C-alpha positions in Angstrom: -0.1 -0.4 -0.1 2.8 2.5 0.8 3.8 2.2 -2.8 0.7 2.7 -4.1 0.1 5.8 -1.4 3.6 7.4 -3.0 2.8 7.0 -6.4 -0.6 8.5 -5.9 1.0 11.8 -3.9 3.6 11.4 -6.6 0.6 11.8 -9.3 -0.7 14.7 -6.9 2.4 16.9 -7.7 2.8 16.7 -11.0 -1.2 18.5 -11.6 -0.6 20.8 -8.5 2.5 21.1 -10.4 -0.6 22.3 -13.5 -2.4 24.7 -11.2 0.6 27.2 -10.8 0.2 27.3 -15.0 -3.8 27.3 -15.2 -3.8 30.0 -12.1 -1.2 32.3 -14.1 -3.1 32.2 -17.1 -6.2 32.4 -15.6 -5.0 35.9 -13.7 -3.3 36.8 -17.3 -6.7 36.9 -18.5 -8.1 38.6 -15.4 -6.4 41.9 -16.2 -9.0 42.5 -19.1 -11.7 42.9 -16.8 -10.2 44.4 -13.9 -9.8 48.9 -13.4 -6.2 48.0 -12.1 -3.6 45.4 -10.4 -5.7 43.4 -7.8 -4.6 40.7 -8.1 -5.7 39.9 -4.7 -9.1 40.3 -5.4 -9.4 38.1 -8.6 -7.1 35.0 -7.0 -9.0 34.7 -3.8 -12.0 34.7 -6.8 -10.5 32.0 -8.2 -10.0 30.3 -5.4 -13.4 30.9 -3.8 -14.6 29.4 -7.5 -12.1 26.6 -8.4 -13.4 25.1 -4.7 -16.4 25.7 -5.1 -17.3 23.8 -8.6 -15.6 21.4 -7.0 -18.3 20.4 -4.3 -20.5 19.5 -6.7 -18.3 17.2 -8.9 -18.7 15.1 -5.2 -22.3 14.4 -6.1 -21.7 13.1 -9.4 -19.0 11.1 -9.1 -19.2 10.0 -5.3 -22.8 10.6 -4.0 -22.5 8.3 -1.6 -20.2 11.2 0.4 -24.0 12.1 1.3 -23.9 9.1 3.9 -20.8 10.4 5.0 -21.3 13.6 6.1 -23.6 12.3 9.3 -20.1 12.3 11.8 -19.5 15.0 13.8 -15.4 15.2 13.8 -16.0 14.6 9.8 -17.4 18.3 10.2 -14.6 19.3 13.1 -11.8 18.0 11.0 -12.7 19.6 8.3 -13.1 22.8 9.4 -9.2 22.6 11.0 -8.2 21.7 7.7 -10.0 24.9 5.9 -8.1 26.9 8.8 -4.5 25.6 7.4 -5.5 25.6 3.6 -6.9 29.6 3.6 -5.1 30.4 6.3 -1.7 29.1 3.4 -3.5 30.6 0.7 -3.9 33.7 2.1 -0.7 34.4 3.9 1.6 34.0 1.2 -0.8 35.5 -1.1 -0.2 38.6 1.2 3.4 37.5 1.4 4.4 38.1 -2.6 3.3 41.6 -2.8 5.9 42.4 -0.8 8.7 39.6 -2.5 10.2 38.2 -4.9 8.9 34.8 -6.2 12.0 33.3 -5.6 12.1 34.6 -2.3 8.3 32.9 -1.7 9.2 29.5 -3.1 12.6 29.3 -0.4 9.9 30.4 2.3 7.6 28.4 1.3 9.3 25.2 1.0 9.8 26.0 5.0 6.9 23.4 5.9 9.7 20.3 4.7 11.6 21.8 7.8 8.8 22.9 9.6 6.6 19.0 8.9 9.7 17.4 10.7 10.1 19.4 13.8 6.5 19.3 14.7 6.8 15.9 14.8 9.6 15.3 16.3 8.4 18.1 19.2 5.4 15.9 19.2 6.6 12.6 19.8 10.2 13.9 22.2 12.5 12.4 19.0 13.6 13.2 15.7 13.2 11.1 12.4 15.5 9.0 10.8 18.5 10.0 9.4 18.3 9.3 6.2 14.5 10.8 6.4 16.5 14.3 8.0 18.8 14.2 5.0 15.9 13.9 2.4 14.1 16.9 4.3 16.9 19.8 4.2 18.2 18.1 1.1 14.4 18.7 -0.4 14.0 22.2 1.3 17.2 23.1 -0.2 16.1 21.9 -3.4 12.8 23.7 -3.7 14.0 26.9 -2.2 16.8 27.4 -4.6 15.1 25.9 -7.8 13.9 29.5 -8.8 17.2 31.0 -8.0 19.3 32.1 -4.6 16.8 34.3 -2.9 17.6 37.9 -1.7 16.2 37.5 2.3 15.9 40.9 4.5 13.0 39.8 7.2 10.4 41.7 6.7 6.6 41.6 7.1 6.2 39.7 3.7 8.9 37.4 4.5 7.8 36.4 8.2 4.3 35.9 6.6 5.6 33.8 3.8 6.7 31.7 6.8 3.3 31.8 8.5 2.1 30.2 5.1 5.1 27.6 5.1 3.2 26.4 9.1 -0.1 26.0 7.6 1.2 23.6 4.5 3.1 21.7 7.4 -0.4 21.7 9.7 -2.6 20.8 6.4 0.0 17.6 6.5 0.0 17.2 9.6 -3.4 17.1 10.3 -4.3 15.2 7.5 -2.5 12.7 8.8 -4.0 12.4 11.7 -7.4 13.3 10.5 -7.7 10.3 7.6 -6.5 7.8 9.8 -10.3 8.1 12.5 -12.5 9.7 10.0 -13.9 9.3 6.0 -11.5 10.2 3.7 -14.3 11.5 1.0 -16.3 13.0 4.2 -12.8 14.7 4.8 -13.0 16.1 1.6 -15.8 17.2 0.8 -16.2 18.8 4.3 -13.0 20.7 4.2 -13.5 22.6 0.4 -16.9 22.6 1.6 -15.7 25.4 4.0 -12.7 26.9 3.2 -15.2 27.5 -0.2 -17.2 30.0 2.6 -13.7 31.0 4.6 -12.3 32.4 1.2 -16.5 33.7 -0.1 -15.9 35.6 3.2 -12.6 36.9 2.3 -13.6 37.9 -1.0 -16.5 40.1 0.1 -14.5 41.3 2.9 -12.2 42.4 -0.6 -14.8 43.9 -2.6 -16.3 46.2 0.4 -13.2 47.7 1.3 -12.7 48.3 -2.9 -9.4 46.9 -2.6 -10.0 45.7 -6.4 -12.8 46.0 -9.2 -13.6 43.3 -11.1 -16.1 42.6 -14.2 -17.3 39.5 -12.7 -19.7 38.9 -15.1 -17.3 39.2 -18.3 -14.9 37.1 -16.3 -16.9 34.7 -16.1 -18.1 34.7 -20.0 -14.3 34.1 -20.8 -14.1 30.9 -21.0 -10.1 31.9 -21.6 -10.9 32.0 -17.8 -13.1 29.5 -17.4 -11.2 26.6 -19.0 -8.2 26.8 -16.3 -10.6 27.5 -13.4 -12.2 24.1 -13.9 -9.0 22.5 -14.4 -8.0 23.4 -11.6 -11.4 22.6 -10.1 -12.0 18.9 -11.6 -7.8 17.7 -10.6 -5.9 19.9 -9.2 -8.7 20.3 -5.9 -11.9 17.2 -6.6 -9.2 14.5 -7.7 -5.8 16.2 -6.0 -7.7 15.9 -2.0 -9.6 13.3 -2.4 -5.9 11.4 -3.4 -4.1 13.4 -1.0 -7.3 12.7 2.6 -7.3 9.0 0.9 -3.5 7.8 0.5 -1.3 10.1 2.2 -2.4 8.1 5.6 -0.9 4.8 4.6 3.0 6.4 4.4 4.9 8.5 7.0 4.0 12.5 7.7 7.5 13.7 7.0 8.2 11.8 3.7 5.2 13.4 2.1 6.1 16.4 2.7 9.0 15.8 1.4 7.4 14.0 -2.3 4.9 17.2 -2.1 8.1 19.4 -2.6 8.2 18.3 -6.2 5.3 20.2 -7.2 7.8 24.1 -8.0 9.8 21.4 -10.1 6.6 20.5 -12.2 5.3 24.2 -12.8 8.6 25.4 -13.4 9.1 22.8 -15.9 5.5 23.0 -17.4 6.2 26.6 -18.0 9.4 26.0 -19.2 7.6 24.2 -22.2 4.7 26.5 -22.7 7.6 29.4 -23.3 6.4 31.1 -20.1 10.0 31.1 -18.3 13.7 30.2 -18.9 15.7 27.1 -17.9 18.1 28.2 -15.6 21.1 26.5 -14.0 18.7 27.2 -10.3 16.5 24.2 -12.2 18.7 21.8 -12.4 20.6 22.1 -8.9 17.1 22.6 -7.5 15.2 19.6 -9.1 18.5 17.3 -9.1 18.4 17.4 -5.2 14.6 17.5 -4.8 15.1 13.9 -6.5 18.0 13.0 -3.9 15.9 14.1 -0.9 13.6 11.6 -2.3 15.4 9.0 -3.6 17.5 9.0 0.2 14.1 9.3 2.5 12.3 6.7 0.5 15.5 4.0 0.9 15.7 5.0 5.0 11.9 4.0 4.6 12.6 0.6 2.9 15.1 -0.3 5.1 12.9 0.8 8.5 10.2 -1.6 7.0 12.6 -4.5 6.7 
């Protein structure tokens, strides 16, 4: 089952790599319908609709989910997972206003180390040396894949560090929750509550007139809707169902190292689509990530044997 779970999460990293491309394309289209640079408002709208559309997919593809929503823990655990999901999104989004993508990638990648440290603190002991070495290599690889970050330790960087903590919390709590409640029910409740949270945030932006967007025109544009639907079907519905179903079969730290492959795919897809240039940093970062994953996987196999 561990091999099947590893493959499932590996596929998730590929899908999440594509979501960067889909979001970028959608935001480019949204500039036509925005009075100014309203990146936060449009990004929040995109994520709100991405989650919202995914809710309907449960009724189409997994109607049995209705029978799994009677457990109160499905909703309480779903609420906590939603806090981690939306919290990570908000801190990362706000942080990006004041830092470069390279710095954001590096600080966000700290979730791999945070996952290991938090688990070590709770258990009272560090993980195996192989796993920790894999953690370090994966963090450096993910952080440097877009180039060396220039840190200034300002508020934007600290917010992005909080984003990394949220993502670490999501990985750890997913491991805990999916072992005691229905993974399918948890996926539904967390997506539904995340949608409501994002909708509230979107209304705050609009009420404060942080952004003025032609919603009608934007939602009629197929160049915006197509990447939105792809993100909803694959990046949210399919990916989160896979994560909640299979992550519990592997160590949370191993999962964090595996998830760190996501920026590699995003960068490779960007290069393929001529959205970015091929650099030495991709080779360095990608190589460290792959080596870190191999070391962690070999360490897991030796422990299980």
